Structure formats: C-alpha cells, structure tokens
C-alpha positions as CSV (number, residue, x, y, z in Angstrom):
1,X,-144.7,68.3,64.4
2,X,-142.5,69.6,61.9
3,X,-145.2,71.6,60.1
4,X,-145.7,73.4,63.4
5,X,-142.0,74.1,64.0
6,X,-141.7,75.4,60.5
7,X,-145.0,77.6,61.0
8,X,-143.5,79.0,64.2
9,X,-140.3,79.8,62.4
10,X,-142.0,81.6,59.6
11,X,-144.2,83.6,61.8
12,X,-141.0,84.6,63.9
13,X,-139.2,85.6,60.6
14,X,-142.2,87.8,59.5
15,X,-142.2,89.8,62.7
16,X,-138.4,90.1,63.0
17,X,-137.3,90.5,59.4
18,X,-140.5,90.7,57.3
19,X,-140.9,87.2,56.0
20,X,-144.4,85.4,55.7
21,X,-146.2,82.5,56.7
22,X,-149.5,81.3,54.9
23,X,-152.8,79.4,56.1
24,X,-156.0,78.9,54.9
25,X,-158.4,82.0,54.5
26,X,-160.5,83.2,57.1
27,X,-164.1,83.7,56.6
28,X,-166.6,85.5,58.8
29,X,-167.8,82.1,60.1
30,X,-164.4,80.7,60.9
31,X,-162.9,83.4,62.7
32,X,-161.4,82.6,66.3
33,X,-162.2,84.9,69.0
34,X,-158.8,86.4,68.7
35,X,-159.1,87.0,64.8
36,X,-160.3,90.8,65.1
37,X,-158.8,92.9,67.8
38,X,-161.0,94.9,70.0
39,X,-161.9,98.3,68.8
40,X,-160.5,101.4,70.5
41,X,-162.0,104.5,71.6
42,X,-162.0,107.3,69.1
43,X,-159.3,110.0,69.5
44,X,-160.6,113.7,69.6
45,X,-161.8,115.3,66.7
46,X,-158.7,117.8,66.5
47,X,-156.2,115.0,66.8
48,X,-158.0,113.2,63.7
49,X,-158.2,116.5,61.7
50,X,-154.5,117.1,62.4
51,X,-152.9,113.7,62.0
52,X,-155.4,111.7,59.5
53,X,-156.7,111.5,56.3
54,X,-160.4,111.5,55.9
55,X,-162.6,109.3,53.6
56,X,-166.2,109.8,54.5
57,X,-166.8,108.8,57.9
58,X,-163.4,107.0,58.2
59,X,-160.1,108.7,59.1
60,X,-156.8,106.9,58.5
61,X,-153.9,107.8,60.6
62,X,-150.3,106.3,61.7
63,X,-149.9,104.4,58.5
64,X,-146.5,102.8,57.9
65,X,-144.6,99.7,56.7
66,X,-141.2,98.6,57.7
67,X,-137.9,97.9,55.9
68,X,-137.4,94.4,54.5
69,X,-134.1,92.4,54.4
70,X,-132.5,92.1,50.9
71,X,-134.0,88.7,50.2
72,X,-137.4,89.2,51.5
73,X,-140.4,89.4,49.2
74,X,-143.2,90.0,51.7
75,X,-143.9,92.7,54.1
76,X,-146.6,94.3,56.2
77,X,-148.6,97.5,56.2
78,X,-150.3,99.0,59.2
79,X,-152.7,101.8,59.8
80,X,-155.2,102.9,62.2
81,X,-158.7,103.3,60.9
82,X,-161.1,105.6,63.1
83,X,-164.9,105.3,62.1
84,X,-166.5,108.5,63.1
85,X,-169.8,107.5,61.8
86,X,-172.8,105.8,63.0
87,X,-172.8,102.6,61.0
88,X,-170.0,99.8,60.4
89,X,-167.9,99.6,57.4
90,X,-165.6,97.0,56.1
91,X,-162.1,96.9,54.7
92,X,-162.6,94.7,51.6
93,X,-159.4,94.9,49.7
94,X,-156.1,96.5,49.2
95,X,-153.8,96.9,46.2
96,X,-150.4,98.2,45.4
97,X,-148.1,98.9,42.6
98,X,-145.2,97.5,44.8
99,X,-146.6,94.0,45.0
100,X,-148.5,91.8,42.6
101,X,-150.4,90.4,45.7
102,X,-151.7,92.3,48.4
103,X,-154.1,90.7,51.0
104,X,-155.7,91.6,54.5
105,X,-154.2,89.2,57.0
106,X,-154.3,88.5,60.7
107,X,-152.0,86.8,63.2
108,X,-154.2,84.1,65.3
109,X,-153.2,81.1,67.4
110,X,-153.7,77.9,66.0
111,X,-152.9,74.7,67.9
112,X,-150.6,77.0,70.2
113,X,-148.7,78.5,67.2
114,X,-149.2,82.0,65.9
115,X,-150.1,81.7,62.2
116,X,-150.9,84.3,59.6
117,X,-154.2,84.1,57.8
118,X,-156.1,86.0,55.2
119,X,-159.5,87.6,56.0
120,X,-161.3,86.2,53.1
121,X,-164.5,88.6,54.0
122,X,-162.6,91.9,54.8
123,X,-162.2,93.5,58.1
124,X,-165.0,95.0,60.0
125,X,-164.5,98.7,60.9
126,X,-166.9,99.4,63.9
127,X,-169.0,102.6,64.1
128,X,-167.5,105.2,66.7
129,X,-164.2,103.3,67.3
130,X,-160.5,102.7,66.0
131,X,-159.5,99.6,64.2
132,X,-155.8,99.0,64.4
133,X,-154.0,97.3,61.8
134,X,-150.7,96.8,63.6
135,X,-147.6,94.5,64.0
136,X,-148.5,91.2,65.6
137,X,-152.3,91.5,64.6
138,X,-154.4,92.4,61.6
139,X,-152.4,94.0,58.7
140,X,-151.8,94.4,55.0
141,X,-149.8,91.9,53.6
142,X,-147.6,92.7,50.6
143,X,-146.6,89.5,48.8
144,X,-143.9,88.8,46.0
145,X,-142.7,92.2,46.1
146,X,-140.0,92.6,43.5
147,X,-137.8,94.5,45.6
148,X,-137.5,95.0,49.4
149,X,-139.0,98.2,51.0
150,X,-135.9,100.4,52.1
151,X,-135.9,102.6,55.2
152,X,-136.8,106.2,54.4
153,X,-138.8,105.1,51.3
154,X,-142.6,105.3,50.9
155,X,-145.2,102.3,49.7
156,X,-148.3,103.3,48.0
157,X,-151.3,101.3,48.9
158,X,-155.0,101.7,47.9
159,X,-157.5,100.6,50.5
160,X,-161.1,99.9,49.4
161,X,-164.1,100.0,51.9
162,X,-167.6,98.6,51.4
163,X,-169.2,101.9,52.2
164,X,-166.7,104.8,52.1
165,X,-165.0,103.7,48.8
166,X,-161.2,103.6,47.9
167,X,-158.3,105.6,49.3
168,X,-154.8,105.7,48.4
169,X,-152.2,106.3,51.0
170,X,-148.5,106.4,51.3
171,X,-146.8,104.3,54.0
172,X,-143.5,105.7,55.1
173,X,-141.0,102.8,55.6
174,X,-139.6,102.6,59.0
175,X,-136.5,100.3,60.3
176,X,-136.3,96.7,59.9
177,X,-138.6,95.1,62.6
178,X,-139.9,98.5,63.9
179,X,-143.4,98.6,65.5
180,X,-144.3,102.3,65.3
181,X,-144.7,104.8,62.6
182,X,-141.4,106.4,61.7
183,X,-140.8,109.6,63.2
184,X,-140.9,112.6,61.3
185,X,-137.5,114.7,61.3
C-alpha cells in the first residue's frame, strides 16, 4: 500500500514540478492497451512545411520541454511526430548533452495508479498519422540532469528513428508545469 502511495506522489510531482517515478521497462509484448496513444490525423502539408523539421518521411513540430524546480534532476521532452510516408517507423532512442541518461517513457495505469515506464522497444510512429509525445503520455525522459532546465533556455536532444535515422532538435523550455509549447514573442 505504501509503495502505491509513494508512486502516486512521485507521478504527481513529475507532472507538477518535474520529478520522476521509475518502473520496469515496457516491451512490445507487455504494453497495456493505453501504453501508446492513438495516432492523430496528419495536418496539411503547408502547416508541416511551415512549422516542422523534416527527416525523410517524418516531420517533427511543437517540440518543447518545461522548467524544472531548483532541486529536480529529471524532466520530460515533448514533440509531435508526423509520418507522411507509407510505412511505419519507430523512435528507438534519444540522447542529449544535458543529461547522462535519456529514455523514451510513457505514463500508464497500473493497479489504479499512474506510473512512468520506459519503452524498451521504442515507440512506433504509424504511417500517415501523427504520434504525440506530450505531457501525461509518451515522452522523452531526461534523467540525472546536472542542472535544472530554466524557462527561456533551450535543450538539445537527438532522436534516432529505425528508418529515418537521427535528427537533433532544440526544445524551448517553457514555464514550470506547462503543457504546451512556449509561445514565441
């Protein structure tokens, strides 16, 4: 019972102030029904061309992270990934100079409690759809960051896809607890 309460507190802290909770890695065979959110329809080509960064058939847009409290050592990274091609791809890893450990994570229900889990086999990026890495769901997890992310800064992350290859993007740092990409002024 106390482990469940501690897990609930840790998950709440992650989404409120940037702390993290760990659990066993997910594999493709273990993923619960909600482990990967439903893909969304593709935005029109003009939107993707104006707001995205292309890597082969993939277009990444609305990338951001959020500020961390002074004592936090973990934070999440978020991005929309549009697959404009005819075949699925897979986000297999992430790396960043701002944290020694960077993993692909998800929030899932386990015994009535939301817990964070690592995707051991990566995240499928379905053809003809958008996959959201967003607060409260799938995300990039920066672990053991030597200094907290500060609002107004940017965080570099390299995402590696099974077919499209690797791309380095900059995540603008929004306000503590923000759920959307920071607005450009």
